[in-house]
A tleap script that builds the chain and sets N, CA, C and O, in Angstrom:
source leaprc.protein.ff14SB
mol = sequence {
  NMET PRO ARG PHE ARG PHE PHE VAL PRO ALA
  LEU LEU LEU CYS ALA ALA PRO ALA PHE ALA
  ALA ASN THR ASP PRO ARG LYS ALA VAL GLU
  LEU PRO PRO PRO ASP PRO THR PHE LEU ALA
  MET GLU GLN ILE ASP ALA PRO ILE VAL ASP
  GLY GLY ARG VAL ASP GLY VAL LEU HIE VAL
  SER ILE THR LEU GLN ALA LYS THR ALA ASP
  ASP ALA ALA ALA LEU GLY LYS ARG MET PRO
  GLU LEU ARG ALA ALA ALA LEU PRO ALA ALA
  ILE GLU PHE ALA ARG LEU ARG ALA SER ARG
  PHE ALA PRO VAL ASP VAL GLU ARG LEU ALA
  GLY MET ILE ALA PRO SER VAL LYS GLN VAL
  ASP PRO ALA ILE ASP LYS VAL LEU ILE VAL
  LYS VAL SER ALA THR GLU CARG
}
set mol.1.N position { -44.900 122.681 -142.479 }
set mol.1.CA position { -45.562 121.837 -143.445 }
set mol.1.C position { -44.579 120.958 -144.211 }
set mol.1.O position { -44.915 119.808 -144.493 }
set mol.2.N position { -43.386 121.429 -144.562 }
set mol.2.CA position { -42.450 120.587 -145.297 }
set mol.2.C position { -41.993 119.378 -144.493 }
set mol.2.O position { -41.680 118.341 -145.079 }
set mol.3.N position { -41.946 119.482 -143.162 }
set mol.3.CA position { -41.521 118.339 -142.358 }
set mol.3.C position { -42.517 117.189 -142.464 }
set mol.3.O position { -42.113 116.027 -142.509 }
set mol.4.N position { -43.806 117.495 -142.505 }
set mol.4.CA position { -44.830 116.462 -142.578 }
set mol.4.C position { -44.825 115.725 -143.915 }
set mol.4.O position { -45.259 114.575 -143.992 }
set mol.5.N position { -44.343 116.373 -144.953 }
set mol.5.CA position { -44.299 115.760 -146.270 }
set mol.5.C position { -43.372 114.546 -146.253 }
set mol.5.O position { -43.619 113.593 -146.991 }
set mol.6.N position { -42.327 114.544 -145.449 }
set mol.6.CA position { -41.408 113.417 -145.358 }
set mol.6.C position { -41.788 112.463 -144.230 }
set mol.6.O position { -41.425 111.287 -144.247 }
set mol.7.N position { -42.515 112.978 -143.264 }
set mol.7.CA position { -42.885 112.177 -142.112 }
set mol.7.C position { -43.901 111.091 -142.457 }
set mol.7.O position { -43.759 109.960 -141.992 }
set mol.8.N position { -44.907 111.395 -143.247 }
set mol.8.CA position { -45.966 110.430 -143.590 }
set mol.8.C position { -45.408 109.255 -144.398 }
set mol.8.O position { -45.707 108.113 -144.052 }
set mol.9.N position { -44.617 109.466 -145.451 }
set mol.9.CA position { -44.064 108.301 -146.155 }
set mol.9.C position { -43.136 107.462 -145.279 }
set mol.9.O position { -43.093 106.240 -145.416 }
set mol.10.N position { -42.402 108.100 -144.393 }
set mol.10.CA position { -41.527 107.346 -143.494 }
set mol.10.C position { -42.358 106.511 -142.531 }
set mol.10.O position { -41.987 105.378 -142.224 }
set mol.11.N position { -43.454 107.038 -142.059 }
set mol.11.CA position { -44.354 106.301 -141.169 }
set mol.11.C position { -44.959 105.098 -141.894 }
set mol.11.O position { -45.079 104.024 -141.304 }
set mol.12.N position { -45.333 105.257 -143.131 }
set mol.12.CA position { -45.884 104.153 -143.923 }
set mol.12.C position { -44.847 103.056 -144.147 }
set mol.12.O position { -45.195 101.875 -144.142 }
set mol.13.N position { -43.610 103.415 -144.337 }
set mol.13.CA position { -42.557 102.421 -144.526 }
set mol.13.C position { -42.331 101.608 -143.249 }
set mol.13.O position { -42.018 100.419 -143.309 }
set mol.14.N position { -42.490 102.253 -142.111 }
set mol.14.CA position { -42.325 101.539 -140.844 }
set mol.14.C position { -43.484 100.580 -140.593 }
set mol.14.O position { -43.300 99.525 -139.985 }
set mol.15.N position { -44.653 100.937 -141.050 }
set mol.15.CA position { -45.838 100.112 -140.813 }
set mol.15.C position { -45.938 98.952 -141.793 }
set mol.15.O position { -46.617 97.970 -141.492 }
set mol.16.N position { -45.308 99.021 -142.919 }
set mol.16.CA position { -45.424 97.986 -143.954 }
set mol.16.C position { -45.008 96.599 -143.468 }
set mol.16.O position { -45.705 95.637 -143.788 }
set mol.17.N position { -43.918 96.433 -142.714 }
set mol.17.CA position { -43.567 95.088 -142.267 }
set mol.17.C position { -44.608 94.470 -141.325 }
set mol.17.O position { -44.717 93.246 -141.248 }
set mol.18.N position { -45.358 95.289 -140.623 }
set mol.18.CA position { -46.374 94.755 -139.707 }
set mol.18.C position { -47.503 94.059 -140.460 }
set mol.18.O position { -48.161 93.178 -139.907 }
set mol.19.N position { -47.731 94.441 -141.701 }
set mol.19.CA position { -48.815 93.857 -142.492 }
set mol.19.C position { -48.316 92.802 -143.474 }
set mol.19.O position { -49.068 92.378 -144.352 }
set mol.20.N position { -47.076 92.375 -143.345 }
set mol.20.CA position { -46.520 91.378 -144.249 }
set mol.20.C position { -47.225 90.038 -144.029 }
set mol.20.O position { -47.731 89.755 -142.944 }
set mol.21.N position { -47.243 89.240 -145.063 }
set mol.21.CA position { -47.912 87.936 -144.992 }
set mol.21.C position { -47.168 87.002 -144.051 }
set mol.21.O position { -45.941 87.023 -143.959 }
set mol.22.N position { -47.942 86.190 -143.364 }
set mol.22.CA position { -47.361 85.202 -142.465 }
set mol.22.C position { -46.959 83.993 -143.308 }
set mol.22.O position { -47.814 83.302 -143.861 }
set mol.23.N position { -45.673 83.749 -143.399 }
set mol.23.CA position { -45.185 82.648 -144.230 }
set mol.23.C position { -44.646 81.498 -143.399 }
set mol.23.O position { -44.005 80.595 -143.937 }
set mol.24.N position { -44.894 81.515 -142.090 }
set mol.24.CA position { -44.428 80.429 -141.237 }
set mol.24.C position { -45.227 79.163 -141.541 }
set mol.24.O position { -46.451 79.216 -141.664 }
set mol.25.N position { -44.541 78.026 -141.663 }
set mol.25.CA position { -45.288 76.786 -141.899 }
set mol.25.C position { -46.096 76.411 -140.655 }
set mol.25.O position { -45.637 76.572 -139.524 }
set mol.26.N position { -47.292 75.916 -140.891 }
set mol.26.CA position { -48.153 75.524 -139.779 }
set mol.26.C position { -48.257 74.018 -139.726 }
set mol.26.O position { -48.237 73.337 -140.751 }
set mol.27.N position { -48.367 73.517 -138.529 }
set mol.27.CA position { -48.513 72.082 -138.348 }
set mol.27.C position { -49.985 71.725 -138.486 }
set mol.27.O position { -50.857 72.455 -138.015 }
set mol.28.N position { -50.249 70.621 -139.120 }
set mol.28.CA position { -51.620 70.155 -139.275 }
set mol.28.C position { -52.130 69.639 -137.928 }
set mol.28.O position { -51.415 68.958 -137.194 }
set mol.29.N position { -53.354 69.974 -137.630 }
set mol.29.CA position { -53.971 69.523 -136.392 }
set mol.29.C position { -54.671 68.203 -136.684 }
set mol.29.O position { -55.489 68.102 -137.598 }
set mol.30.N position { -54.338 67.216 -135.905 }
set mol.30.CA position { -54.972 65.913 -136.101 }
set mol.30.C position { -56.308 65.891 -135.388 }
set mol.30.O position { -56.407 66.209 -134.203 }
set mol.31.N position { -57.330 65.512 -136.130 }
set mol.31.CA position { -58.654 65.385 -135.547 }
set mol.31.C position { -58.835 63.966 -135.030 }
set mol.31.O position { -58.299 63.020 -135.606 }
set mol.32.N position { -59.579 63.817 -133.960 }
set mol.32.CA position { -59.820 62.454 -133.477 }
set mol.32.C position { -60.700 61.707 -134.494 }
set mol.32.O position { -61.471 62.334 -135.220 }
set mol.33.N position { -60.589 60.407 -134.547 }
set mol.33.CA position { -61.412 59.666 -135.497 }
set mol.33.C position { -62.889 59.808 -135.135 }
set mol.33.O position { -63.231 59.929 -133.959 }
set mol.34.N position { -63.764 59.794 -136.138 }
set mol.34.CA position { -65.188 59.927 -135.842 }
set mol.34.C position { -65.687 58.736 -135.025 }
set mol.34.O position { -65.204 57.613 -135.173 }
set mol.35.N position { -66.646 59.002 -134.175 }
set mol.35.CA position { -67.220 57.969 -133.333 }
set mol.35.C position { -68.117 57.074 -134.191 }
set mol.35.O position { -69.086 57.562 -134.774 }
set mol.36.N position { -67.816 55.782 -134.279 }
set mol.36.CA position { -68.596 54.898 -135.161 }
set mol.36.C position { -69.992 54.585 -134.643 }
set mol.36.O position { -70.775 53.941 -135.343 }
set mol.37.N position { -70.324 55.028 -133.428 }
set mol.37.CA position { -71.654 54.735 -132.903 }
set mol.37.C position { -72.705 55.742 -133.373 }
set mol.37.O position { -73.896 55.538 -133.141 }
set mol.38.N position { -72.282 56.825 -134.028 }
set mol.38.CA position { -73.220 57.838 -134.508 }
set mol.38.C position { -73.579 57.595 -135.970 }
set mol.38.O position { -72.711 57.325 -136.800 }
set mol.39.N position { -74.876 57.696 -136.271 }
set mol.39.CA position { -75.375 57.546 -137.637 }
set mol.39.C position { -76.288 58.723 -137.960 }
set mol.39.O position { -77.223 59.008 -137.213 }
set mol.40.N position { -76.025 59.394 -139.053 }
set mol.40.CA position { -76.870 60.519 -139.458 }
set mol.40.C position { -77.969 60.020 -140.391 }
set mol.40.O position { -77.719 59.271 -141.336 }
set mol.41.N position { -79.183 60.453 -140.102 }
set mol.41.CA position { -80.317 60.134 -140.970 }
set mol.41.C position { -80.452 61.221 -142.025 }
set mol.41.O position { -79.983 62.345 -141.843 }
set mol.42.N position { -81.098 60.871 -143.128 }
set mol.42.CA position { -81.412 61.861 -144.146 }
set mol.42.C position { -82.424 62.847 -143.560 }
set mol.42.O position { -83.279 62.460 -142.764 }
set mol.43.N position { -82.328 64.109 -143.948 }
set mol.43.CA position { -83.212 65.149 -143.406 }
set mol.43.C position { -84.678 64.813 -143.664 }
set mol.43.O position { -85.038 64.304 -144.726 }
set mol.44.N position { -85.511 65.107 -142.676 }
set mol.44.CA position { -86.954 64.913 -142.790 }
set mol.44.C position { -87.599 66.273 -142.977 }
set mol.44.O position { -87.308 67.207 -142.231 }
set mol.45.N position { -88.469 66.391 -143.961 }
set mol.45.CA position { -89.201 67.616 -144.223 }
set mol.45.C position { -90.687 67.311 -144.066 }
set mol.45.O position { -91.240 66.492 -144.800 }
set mol.46.N position { -91.329 67.972 -143.106 }
set mol.46.CA position { -92.747 67.739 -142.826 }
set mol.46.C position { -93.518 69.039 -143.041 }
set mol.46.O position { -93.060 70.106 -142.631 }
set mol.47.N position { -94.689 68.958 -143.681 }
set mol.47.CA position { -95.472 70.178 -143.916 }
set mol.47.C position { -96.089 70.713 -142.626 }
set mol.47.O position { -96.571 69.948 -141.791 }
set mol.48.N position { -96.066 72.019 -142.479 }
set mol.48.CA position { -96.744 72.688 -141.368 }
set mol.48.C position { -98.104 73.123 -141.905 }
set mol.48.O position { -98.184 73.981 -142.784 }
set mol.49.N position { -99.165 72.534 -141.378 }
set mol.49.CA position { -100.515 72.807 -141.855 }
set mol.49.C position { -101.223 73.700 -140.843 }
set mol.49.O position { -101.241 73.412 -139.646 }
set mol.50.N position { -101.801 74.782 -141.341 }
set mol.50.CA position { -102.532 75.709 -140.477 }
set mol.50.C position { -103.815 76.111 -141.194 }
set mol.50.O position { -103.776 76.699 -142.275 }
set mol.51.N position { -104.938 75.793 -140.589 }
set mol.51.CA position { -106.223 76.166 -141.168 }
set mol.51.C position { -106.511 75.487 -142.495 }
set mol.51.O position { -107.157 76.079 -143.360 }
set mol.52.N position { -106.053 74.277 -142.669 }
set mol.52.CA position { -106.323 73.535 -143.893 }
set mol.52.C position { -105.417 73.866 -145.063 }
set mol.52.O position { -105.634 73.373 -146.170 }
set mol.53.N position { -104.413 74.684 -144.840 }
set mol.53.CA position { -103.471 74.984 -145.927 }
set mol.53.C position { -102.038 74.806 -145.422 }
set mol.53.O position { -101.771 74.929 -144.227 }
set mol.54.N position { -101.140 74.522 -146.328 }
set mol.54.CA position { -99.733 74.342 -145.978 }
set mol.54.C position { -99.124 75.728 -145.749 }
set mol.54.O position { -99.084 76.565 -146.651 }
set mol.55.N position { -98.656 75.947 -144.529 }
set mol.55.CA position { -98.142 77.250 -144.138 }
set mol.55.C position { -96.618 77.304 -144.127 }
set mol.55.O position { -96.042 78.392 -144.122 }
set mol.56.N position { -95.967 76.161 -144.125 }
set mol.56.CA position { -94.509 76.128 -144.085 }
set mol.56.C position { -94.012 74.694 -144.073 }
set mol.56.O position { -94.771 73.749 -144.289 }
set mol.57.N position { -92.733 74.555 -143.818 }
set mol.57.CA position { -92.103 73.235 -143.793 }
set mol.57.C position { -91.204 73.143 -142.565 }
set mol.57.O position { -90.426 74.053 -142.277 }
set mol.58.N position { -91.325 72.034 -141.851 }
set mol.58.CA position { -90.457 71.735 -140.713 }
set mol.58.C position { -89.325 70.852 -141.219 }
set mol.58.O position { -89.567 69.762 -141.737 }
set mol.59.N position { -88.087 71.321 -141.069 }
set mol.59.CA position { -86.908 70.577 -141.499 }
set mol.59.C position { -86.219 70.025 -140.248 }
set mol.59.O position { -85.899 70.780 -139.331 }
set mol.60.N position { -85.992 68.713 -140.213 }
set mol.60.CA position { -85.390 68.080 -139.046 }
set mol.60.C position { -84.232 67.191 -139.493 }
set mol.60.O position { -84.401 66.329 -140.356 }
set mol.61.N position { -83.060 67.404 -138.904 }
set mol.61.CA position { -81.905 66.533 -139.130 }
set mol.61.C position { -81.662 65.748 -137.842 }
set mol.61.O position { -81.501 66.328 -136.769 }
set mol.62.N position { -81.639 64.429 -137.965 }
set mol.62.CA position { -81.533 63.541 -136.809 }
set mol.62.C position { -80.269 62.710 -136.909 }
set mol.62.O position { -79.898 62.247 -137.988 }
set mol.63.N position { -79.615 62.527 -135.778 }
set mol.63.CA position { -78.485 61.610 -135.677 }
set mol.63.C position { -78.821 60.590 -134.598 }
set mol.63.O position { -79.282 60.942 -133.513 }
set mol.64.N position { -78.587 59.343 -134.908 }
set mol.64.CA position { -78.838 58.258 -133.963 }
set mol.64.C position { -77.521 57.827 -133.342 }
set mol.64.O position { -76.491 57.788 -134.015 }
set mol.65.N position { -77.557 57.505 -132.066 }
set mol.65.CA position { -76.378 56.942 -131.412 }
set mol.65.C position { -76.723 55.528 -130.977 }
set mol.65.O position { -77.653 55.310 -130.200 }
set mol.66.N position { -75.963 54.579 -131.487 }
set mol.66.CA position { -76.151 53.182 -131.126 }
set mol.66.C position { -75.360 52.879 -129.862 }
set mol.66.O position { -74.478 53.642 -129.467 }
set mol.67.N position { -75.685 51.769 -129.241 }
set mol.67.CA position { -74.996 51.392 -128.001 }
set mol.67.C position { -73.557 50.954 -128.268 }
set mol.67.O position { -72.670 51.221 -127.457 }
set mol.68.N position { -73.318 50.282 -129.400 }
set mol.68.CA position { -71.965 49.840 -129.757 }
set mol.68.C position { -71.719 50.099 -131.238 }
set mol.68.O position { -72.652 50.388 -131.988 }
set mol.69.N position { -70.478 49.996 -131.650 }
set mol.69.CA position { -70.144 50.181 -133.063 }
set mol.69.C position { -70.750 49.071 -133.917 }
set mol.69.O position { -71.151 49.320 -135.055 }
set mol.70.N position { -70.822 47.861 -133.390 }
set mol.70.CA position { -71.438 46.754 -134.142 }
set mol.70.C position { -72.925 47.007 -134.337 }
set mol.70.O position { -73.473 46.730 -135.404 }
set mol.71.N position { -73.577 47.534 -133.305 }
set mol.71.CA position { -74.994 47.877 -133.434 }
set mol.71.C position { -75.192 48.966 -134.479 }
set mol.71.O position { -76.159 48.936 -135.241 }
set mol.72.N position { -74.286 49.916 -134.513 }
set mol.72.CA position { -74.378 51.005 -135.490 }
set mol.72.C position { -74.248 50.484 -136.912 }
set mol.72.O position { -74.936 50.961 -137.814 }
set mol.73.N position { -73.368 49.507 -137.117 }
set mol.73.CA position { -73.222 48.921 -138.452 }
set mol.73.C position { -74.513 48.223 -138.879 }
set mol.73.O position { -74.911 48.299 -140.041 }
set mol.74.N position { -75.158 47.546 -137.938 }
set mol.74.CA position { -76.431 46.882 -138.252 }
set mol.74.C position { -77.537 47.908 -138.491 }
set mol.74.O position { -78.392 47.710 -139.354 }
set mol.75.N position { -77.523 49.005 -137.728 }
set mol.75.CA position { -78.538 50.047 -137.913 }
set mol.75.C position { -78.401 50.750 -139.256 }
set mol.75.O position { -79.394 51.190 -139.836 }
set mol.76.N position { -77.185 50.854 -139.742 }
set mol.76.CA position { -76.960 51.490 -141.036 }
set mol.76.C position { -77.733 50.818 -142.153 }
set mol.76.O position { -78.140 51.475 -143.111 }
set mol.77.N position { -77.936 49.522 -142.038 }
set mol.77.CA position { -78.685 48.768 -143.051 }
set mol.77.C position { -80.187 48.971 -142.915 }
set mol.77.O position { -80.938 48.697 -143.852 }
set mol.78.N position { -80.631 49.447 -141.758 }
set mol.78.CA position { -82.061 49.638 -141.501 }
set mol.78.C position { -82.472 51.105 -141.552 }
set mol.78.O position { -83.543 51.463 -141.062 }
set mol.79.N position { -81.640 51.953 -142.135 }
set mol.79.CA position { -81.901 53.388 -142.137 }
set mol.79.C position { -83.247 53.761 -142.789 }
set mol.79.O position { -83.938 54.625 -142.250 }
set mol.80.N position { -83.650 53.162 -143.908 }
set mol.80.CA position { -84.971 53.510 -144.453 }
set mol.80.C position { -86.113 53.181 -143.491 }
set mol.80.O position { -87.081 53.935 -143.391 }
set mol.81.N position { -86.001 52.081 -142.800 }
set mol.81.CA position { -87.023 51.689 -141.831 }
set mol.81.C position { -87.048 52.656 -140.645 }
set mol.81.O position { -88.122 52.991 -140.145 }
set mol.82.N position { -85.888 53.101 -140.198 }
set mol.82.CA position { -85.806 54.052 -139.087 }
set mol.82.C position { -86.360 55.417 -139.487 }
set mol.82.O position { -87.034 56.083 -138.701 }
set mol.83.N position { -86.067 55.818 -140.713 }
set mol.83.CA position { -86.592 57.094 -141.209 }
set mol.83.C position { -88.112 57.025 -141.341 }
set mol.83.O position { -88.816 57.987 -141.037 }
set mol.84.N position { -88.607 55.874 -141.798 }
set mol.84.CA position { -90.055 55.691 -141.921 }
set mol.84.C position { -90.737 55.735 -140.555 }
set mol.84.O position { -91.901 56.128 -140.465 }
set mol.85.N position { -90.047 55.347 -139.508 }
set mol.85.CA position { -90.608 55.414 -138.159 }
set mol.85.C position { -90.600 56.850 -137.630 }
set mol.85.O position { -91.495 57.235 -136.878 }
set mol.86.N position { -89.610 57.635 -138.012 }
set mol.86.CA position { -89.504 59.017 -137.537 }
set mol.86.C position { -90.434 59.964 -138.291 }
set mol.86.O position { -90.869 60.975 -137.740 }
set mol.87.N position { -90.733 59.651 -139.520 }
set mol.87.CA position { -91.522 60.554 -140.366 }
set mol.87.C position { -92.919 60.840 -139.818 }
set mol.87.O position { -93.294 62.011 -139.753 }
set mol.88.N position { -93.714 59.839 -139.420 }
set mol.88.CA position { -95.050 60.158 -138.893 }
set mol.88.C position { -95.008 61.024 -137.625 }
set mol.88.O position { -95.864 61.889 -137.439 }
set mol.89.N position { -94.033 60.798 -136.769 }
set mol.89.CA position { -93.914 61.611 -135.557 }
set mol.89.C position { -93.582 63.058 -135.915 }
set mol.89.O position { -94.113 63.983 -135.301 }
set mol.90.N position { -92.713 63.262 -136.900 }
set mol.90.CA position { -92.366 64.616 -137.335 }
set mol.90.C position { -93.568 65.304 -137.986 }
set mol.90.O position { -93.796 66.494 -137.769 }
set mol.91.N position { -94.327 64.565 -138.773 }
set mol.91.CA position { -95.522 65.132 -139.407 }
set mol.91.C position { -96.558 65.513 -138.352 }
set mol.91.O position { -97.171 66.577 -138.434 }
set mol.92.N position { -96.750 64.648 -137.371 }
set mol.92.CA position { -97.701 64.930 -136.297 }
set mol.92.C position { -97.270 66.163 -135.501 }
set mol.92.O position { -98.104 67.007 -135.172 }
set mol.93.N position { -95.988 66.274 -135.192 }
set mol.93.CA position { -95.479 67.445 -134.485 }
set mol.93.C position { -95.698 68.704 -135.315 }
set mol.93.O position { -96.140 69.726 -134.789 }
set mol.94.N position { -95.391 68.636 -136.610 }
set mol.94.CA position { -95.542 69.796 -137.488 }
set mol.94.C position { -97.007 70.227 -137.574 }
set mol.94.O position { -97.304 71.419 -137.659 }
set mol.95.N position { -97.910 69.264 -137.550 }
set mol.95.CA position { -99.339 69.559 -137.648 }
set mol.95.C position { -99.858 70.208 -136.370 }
set mol.95.O position { -100.660 71.139 -136.432 }
set mol.96.N position { -99.410 69.727 -135.216 }
set mol.96.CA position { -99.952 70.186 -133.938 }
set mol.96.C position { -99.166 71.305 -133.275 }
set mol.96.O position { -99.761 72.176 -132.640 }
set mol.97.N position { -97.848 71.303 -133.404 }
set mol.97.CA position { -97.029 72.158 -132.552 }
set mol.97.C position { -96.072 73.102 -133.276 }
set mol.97.O position { -95.411 73.907 -132.619 }
set mol.98.N position { -95.973 73.036 -134.583 }
set mol.98.CA position { -94.972 73.850 -135.279 }
set mol.98.C position { -95.614 75.049 -135.979 }
set mol.98.O position { -96.747 74.990 -136.456 }
set mol.99.N position { -94.853 76.122 -136.020 }
set mol.99.CA position { -95.237 77.324 -136.747 }
set mol.99.C position { -93.967 77.962 -137.267 }
set mol.99.O position { -92.927 77.924 -136.609 }
set mol.100.N position { -94.051 78.543 -138.437 }
set mol.100.CA position { -92.857 79.193 -138.974 }
set mol.100.C position { -92.612 80.536 -138.307 }
set mol.100.O position { -91.589 81.175 -138.555 }
set mol.101.N position { -93.550 80.971 -137.456 }
set mol.101.CA position { -93.420 82.247 -136.765 }
set mol.101.C position { -92.946 82.102 -135.326 }
set mol.101.O position { -92.786 83.105 -134.629 }
set mol.102.N position { -92.719 80.882 -134.869 }
set mol.102.CA position { -92.322 80.663 -133.476 }
set mol.102.C position { -91.157 79.667 -133.429 }
set mol.102.O position { -90.990 78.864 -134.347 }
set mol.103.N position { -90.358 79.720 -132.369 }
set mol.103.CA position { -89.275 78.746 -132.224 }
set mol.103.C position { -89.827 77.328 -132.101 }
set mol.103.O position { -90.918 77.115 -131.571 }
set mol.104.N position { -89.070 76.384 -132.589 }
set mol.104.CA position { -89.468 74.979 -132.530 }
set mol.104.C position { -89.106 74.430 -131.148 }
set mol.104.O position { -87.992 74.630 -130.663 }
set mol.105.N position { -90.053 73.744 -130.528 }
set mol.105.CA position { -89.827 73.109 -129.230 }
set mol.105.C position { -89.103 71.781 -129.482 }
set mol.105.O position { -89.736 70.737 -129.646 }
set mol.106.N position { -87.785 71.840 -129.511 }
set mol.106.CA position { -86.971 70.686 -129.884 }
set mol.106.C position { -87.098 69.559 -128.862 }
set mol.106.O position { -87.083 68.385 -129.230 }
set mol.107.N position { -87.221 69.903 -127.601 }
set mol.107.CA position { -87.349 68.881 -126.565 }
set mol.107.C position { -88.618 68.048 -126.778 }
set mol.107.O position { -88.591 66.822 -126.675 }
set mol.108.N position { -89.710 68.722 -127.073 }
set mol.108.CA position { -90.969 68.010 -127.321 }
set mol.108.C position { -90.896 67.206 -128.619 }
set mol.108.O position { -91.411 66.090 -128.685 }
set mol.109.N position { -90.261 67.765 -129.652 }
set mol.109.CA position { -90.089 67.059 -130.917 }
set mol.109.C position { -89.280 65.787 -130.711 }
set mol.109.O position { -89.644 64.728 -131.223 }
set mol.110.N position { -88.185 65.884 -129.966 }
set mol.110.CA position { -87.366 64.705 -129.675 }
set mol.110.C position { -88.162 63.681 -128.880 }
set mol.110.O position { -88.018 62.476 -129.085 }
set mol.111.N position { -89.008 64.169 -127.967 }
set mol.111.CA position { -89.847 63.267 -127.185 }
set mol.111.C position { -90.869 62.530 -128.018 }
set mol.111.O position { -91.304 61.440 -127.646 }
set mol.112.N position { -91.260 63.106 -129.140 }
set mol.112.CA position { -92.211 62.429 -130.028 }
set mol.112.C position { -91.510 61.455 -130.977 }
set mol.112.O position { -92.051 60.395 -131.292 }
set mol.113.N position { -90.322 61.812 -131.427 }
set mol.113.CA position { -89.616 60.987 -132.419 }
set mol.113.C position { -88.906 59.805 -131.768 }
set mol.113.O position { -88.937 58.699 -132.308 }
set mol.114.N position { -88.271 60.017 -130.624 }
set mol.114.CA position { -87.437 58.982 -130.005 }
set mol.114.C position { -88.173 57.662 -129.745 }
set mol.114.O position { -87.635 56.613 -130.099 }
set mol.115.N position { -89.360 57.653 -129.155 }
set mol.115.CA position { -90.001 56.361 -128.885 }
set mol.115.C position { -90.310 55.553 -130.143 }
set mol.115.O position { -90.147 54.333 -130.155 }
set mol.116.N position { -90.754 56.227 -131.196 }
set mol.116.CA position { -91.088 55.485 -132.418 }
set mol.116.C position { -89.840 54.916 -133.094 }
set mol.116.O position { -89.890 53.832 -133.675 }
set mol.117.N position { -88.726 55.640 -133.021 }
set mol.117.CA position { -87.488 55.148 -133.633 }
set mol.117.C position { -86.878 54.039 -132.781 }
set mol.117.O position { -86.407 53.034 -133.316 }
set mol.118.N position { -86.882 54.213 -131.467 }
set mol.118.CA position { -86.323 53.192 -130.573 }
set mol.118.C position { -87.140 51.896 -130.607 }
set mol.118.O position { -86.612 50.821 -130.321 }
set mol.119.N position { -88.408 51.997 -130.952 }
set mol.119.CA position { -89.252 50.814 -131.044 }
set mol.119.C position { -88.819 49.921 -132.208 }
set mol.119.O position { -88.993 48.704 -132.154 }
set mol.120.N position { -88.263 50.516 -133.248 }
set mol.120.CA position { -87.799 49.748 -134.408 }
set mol.120.C position { -86.612 48.880 -134.026 }
set mol.120.O position { -86.530 47.723 -134.437 }
set mol.121.N position { -85.690 49.434 -133.238 }
set mol.121.CA position { -84.501 48.677 -132.854 }
set mol.121.C position { -84.049 49.112 -131.460 }
set mol.121.O position { -83.740 50.286 -131.257 }
set mol.122.N position { -84.005 48.195 -130.504 }
set mol.122.CA position { -83.587 48.558 -129.143 }
set mol.122.C position { -82.091 48.863 -129.020 }
set mol.122.O position { -81.636 49.265 -127.949 }
set mol.123.N position { -81.327 48.681 -130.086 }
set mol.123.CA position { -79.896 48.986 -130.048 }
set mol.123.C position { -79.634 50.486 -130.111 }
set mol.123.O position { -78.490 50.916 -129.963 }
set mol.124.N position { -80.677 51.292 -130.328 }
set mol.124.CA position { -80.521 52.745 -130.372 }
set mol.124.C position { -80.452 53.267 -128.943 }
set mol.124.O position { -81.355 53.035 -128.138 }
set mol.125.N position { -79.372 53.971 -128.642 }
set mol.125.CA position { -79.183 54.521 -127.305 }
set mol.125.C position { -79.818 55.903 -127.196 }
set mol.125.O position { -80.554 56.176 -126.248 }
set mol.126.N position { -79.534 56.779 -128.168 }
set mol.126.CA position { -80.045 58.147 -128.136 }
set mol.126.C position { -80.505 58.576 -129.521 }
set mol.126.O position { -79.956 58.148 -130.536 }
set mol.127.N position { -81.519 59.426 -129.545 }
set mol.127.CA position { -81.985 60.070 -130.767 }
set mol.127.C position { -81.700 61.560 -130.588 }
set mol.127.O position { -82.299 62.220 -129.740 }
set mol.128.N position { -80.783 62.076 -131.393 }
set mol.128.CA position { -80.331 63.459 -131.252 }
set mol.128.C position { -80.822 64.298 -132.430 }
set mol.128.O position { -80.587 63.950 -133.587 }
set mol.129.N position { -81.491 65.383 -132.138 }
set mol.129.CA position { -81.885 66.319 -133.185 }
set mol.129.C position { -80.763 67.337 -133.289 }
set mol.129.O position { -80.532 68.113 -132.362 }
set mol.130.N position { -80.066 67.332 -134.415 }
set mol.130.CA position { -78.888 68.183 -134.555 }
set mol.130.C position { -79.176 69.489 -135.282 }
set mol.130.O position { -78.408 70.445 -135.182 }
set mol.131.N position { -80.294 69.526 -136.021 }
set mol.131.CA position { -80.643 70.750 -136.724 }
set mol.131.C position { -82.146 70.748 -136.962 }
set mol.131.O position { -82.714 69.739 -137.382 }
set mol.132.N position { -82.787 71.881 -136.691 }
set mol.132.CA position { -84.224 71.988 -136.929 }
set mol.132.C position { -84.549 73.417 -137.330 }
set mol.132.O position { -83.964 74.373 -136.820 }
set mol.133.N position { -85.495 73.542 -138.255 }
set mol.133.CA position { -85.963 74.873 -138.653 }
set mol.133.C position { -87.368 74.760 -139.201 }
set mol.133.O position { -87.771 73.716 -139.713 }
set mol.134.N position { -88.102 75.843 -139.087 }
set mol.134.CA position { -89.439 75.943 -139.657 }
set mol.134.C position { -89.409 77.122 -140.617 }
set mol.134.O position { -89.204 78.264 -140.207 }
set mol.135.N position { -89.615 76.839 -141.888 }
set mol.135.CA position { -89.485 77.880 -142.906 }
set mol.135.C position { -90.743 77.959 -143.765 }
set mol.135.O position { -91.630 77.108 -143.700 }
set mol.136.N position { -90.779 79.002 -144.561 }
set mol.136.CA position { -91.856 79.160 -145.524 }
set mol.136.C position { -91.667 78.135 -146.628 }
set mol.136.O position { -90.550 77.691 -146.893 }
set mol.137.N position { -92.757 77.765 -147.264 }
set mol.137.CA position { -92.679 76.739 -148.313 }
set mol.137.C position { -91.664 77.043 -149.337 }
set mol.137.O position { -91.487 76.271 -150.279 }
savepdb mol mol.pdb
quit
């Protein structure tokens, strides 16, 4: 028993350097510049109506990709108009196809939103849904 009394503290002293803080300087990682053809829209919140009452809220975050950077700059000025085009499609989807108890069919949602948004400006190449959820009110 007396041997173990000295063995445990010696073992702890050997292990202490393994847990020392890492003080090596790290090099900063350079990120590529953001792609200027992408534009994020303000989140759309549409009520989920079931049986004549509001059962939840469909939250949709959309990013638009323009064909060129110049087109994206022009689209940035029309963002309220583009959002106004996406809103009725999101509301219609929430009314017919969304439930807070089931996964959201993002492919169908994108299929409903994309034509109405692209109709506003043909410079839009893609309509990307980057985040979607159906939650309780």
